[in-house]
C-alpha positions as CSV (number, residue, x, y, z in Angstrom):
1,X,-8.5,-91.3,-162.6
2,X,-6.2,-90.8,-159.2
3,X,-3.6,-93.5,-158.7
4,X,-3.2,-94.8,-155.1
5,X,-0.1,-93.3,-153.5
6,X,2.7,-95.5,-152.7
7,X,4.3,-95.4,-149.3
8,X,7.7,-93.3,-150.6
9,X,5.1,-90.6,-150.6
10,X,4.1,-90.6,-147.2
11,X,6.7,-91.7,-145.1
12,X,9.4,-90.3,-142.7
13,X,12.5,-90.3,-144.9
14,X,16.0,-91.0,-143.5
15,X,15.2,-92.4,-140.4
16,X,17.4,-92.8,-137.4
17,X,18.4,-96.4,-136.3
18,X,20.1,-98.0,-133.3
19,X,22.5,-100.9,-133.0
20,X,21.1,-104.0,-131.4
21,X,23.9,-103.9,-128.5
22,X,23.5,-100.5,-127.9
23,X,22.4,-99.8,-124.1
24,X,18.6,-99.2,-123.7
25,X,19.7,-95.7,-121.6
26,X,21.3,-94.8,-124.8
27,X,18.0,-95.6,-127.1
28,X,15.6,-93.9,-124.8
29,X,17.7,-90.8,-124.5
30,X,17.9,-90.9,-128.4
31,X,14.2,-91.3,-128.7
32,X,13.6,-88.4,-126.2
33,X,15.9,-85.8,-127.8
34,X,14.4,-86.6,-131.4
35,X,10.8,-86.9,-130.3
36,X,10.3,-90.6,-131.8
37,X,8.8,-93.7,-130.5
38,X,9.9,-96.0,-133.0
39,X,13.7,-96.9,-133.7
40,X,14.7,-99.5,-136.2
41,X,17.2,-101.9,-135.0
42,X,20.7,-102.8,-136.9
43,X,23.2,-105.5,-136.4
44,X,26.1,-105.0,-138.3
45,X,24.4,-102.5,-140.7
46,X,21.6,-104.8,-141.6
47,X,17.8,-104.2,-140.3
48,X,16.9,-106.6,-138.1
49,X,14.0,-105.1,-136.1
50,X,12.3,-102.3,-134.4
51,X,12.2,-101.1,-130.6
52,X,9.5,-98.8,-129.4
53,X,9.3,-96.4,-126.2
54,X,6.4,-98.8,-125.0
55,X,8.7,-101.8,-125.4
56,X,11.3,-100.2,-123.3
57,X,8.7,-98.9,-120.7
58,X,7.0,-102.3,-120.2
59,X,10.5,-104.2,-119.8
60,X,11.9,-101.6,-117.3
61,X,8.7,-101.6,-115.4
62,X,6.7,-98.9,-113.8
63,X,9.8,-97.3,-112.0
64,X,11.7,-97.6,-115.2
65,X,14.8,-98.9,-113.5
66,X,14.1,-102.4,-113.1
67,X,16.3,-103.9,-114.5
68,X,18.8,-100.9,-114.7
69,X,18.5,-99.4,-118.6
70,X,22.5,-98.7,-118.7
71,X,22.8,-102.4,-117.8
72,X,20.3,-103.9,-120.7
73,X,21.2,-103.6,-124.3
74,X,18.1,-103.1,-126.9
75,X,19.0,-107.3,-128.0
76,X,17.0,-107.8,-124.6
77,X,13.8,-105.3,-125.6
78,X,13.8,-104.9,-129.4
79,X,11.0,-107.0,-131.8
80,X,12.3,-109.2,-134.5
81,X,10.5,-109.6,-137.5
82,X,9.1,-106.3,-137.8
83,X,6.6,-105.0,-140.7
84,X,8.8,-104.2,-143.5
85,X,7.7,-103.0,-146.9
86,X,9.4,-101.8,-150.4
87,X,8.9,-98.1,-150.7
88,X,6.9,-98.7,-153.6
89,X,4.1,-100.6,-151.5
90,X,0.7,-99.1,-152.1
91,X,-0.3,-97.0,-149.3
92,X,-3.8,-98.9,-148.9
93,X,-1.8,-102.1,-148.5
94,X,0.4,-101.0,-145.8
95,X,-2.5,-99.5,-143.8
96,X,-4.6,-102.2,-144.1
97,X,-1.3,-104.7,-142.8
98,X,-0.7,-102.2,-139.9
99,X,-4.6,-102.5,-138.7
100,X,-4.8,-106.2,-139.5
101,X,-1.4,-106.6,-137.3
102,X,-2.1,-104.2,-134.7
103,X,1.0,-102.2,-134.9
104,X,2.2,-98.8,-134.8
105,X,5.0,-98.7,-137.6
106,X,6.3,-100.0,-140.9
107,X,9.9,-100.1,-141.8
108,X,10.3,-99.0,-145.4
109,X,13.2,-100.5,-147.5
110,X,15.1,-99.8,-150.8
111,X,16.8,-102.7,-152.2
112,X,17.1,-104.3,-148.7
113,X,18.4,-101.3,-147.0
114,X,16.2,-98.9,-144.6
115,X,14.9,-95.6,-146.3
116,X,12.0,-94.7,-144.3
117,X,9.7,-95.2,-141.5
118,X,5.9,-94.7,-141.4
119,X,4.1,-94.6,-138.1
120,X,0.5,-93.8,-136.6
121,X,1.6,-90.1,-136.3
122,X,2.5,-90.4,-140.2
123,X,-1.2,-91.9,-140.8
124,X,-3.1,-89.3,-138.7
125,X,-1.0,-86.5,-140.1
126,X,-1.9,-87.7,-143.7
127,X,-5.8,-88.5,-142.7
128,X,-5.9,-84.8,-141.1
129,X,-4.9,-83.4,-144.6
130,X,-6.8,-85.8,-146.4
131,X,-9.8,-84.1,-144.7
132,X,-8.7,-80.4,-144.8
133,X,-9.0,-80.6,-148.7
134,X,-12.6,-80.9,-149.1
135,X,-13.5,-79.5,-146.1
136,X,-11.4,-75.7,-146.4
137,X,-13.2,-72.7,-144.8
138,X,-15.1,-70.8,-147.5
139,X,-13.9,-67.2,-147.6
140,X,-16.7,-65.0,-147.1
141,X,-19.7,-64.0,-144.9
142,X,-22.0,-66.8,-144.1
143,X,-24.2,-64.7,-142.3
144,X,-27.9,-64.5,-143.3
C-alpha cells in the first residue's frame, strides 16, 4: 500500500525571507530577481508572516508608486497569521487547507524555524508529474 506523501517531499526547501522592516522596493526587487511570488517575513529572525507580489501591487495601486515603494516597509503590506505547517504534515491535509482558505502558499517549519515554502506553483508541478506517470507515451508505431 502506498503512503500519503508529507509536505517535506514536495516543498521548496531553504526559502528566502525578508525582514519586516525592509522597504517594499527591496522585497519587490528580490522577488523579481529570484522569480518568486511568496516571500516569508521575519522579525528578529522569527517567522511572522508572508508577503506576496499581489499584496504589494494592491497596496501600491495601479501605478505601483502610490505610496512610494521606497518609503513603505514590508510591515505595511505583509499578511500576519500565515498558514504554517510542520514539515511532516501530510500533503493531502495541506492541499485541502490551502483550497479551503483560498491561499496560494504554506510556510513549512521544522521545530518552529522556516524550512520551506509550498506554493500553488509547486502544486501544479506535482500534479503535472502525477499525470505524466500513467500517461507516458508508448514507444512504437500506433499506425494501423
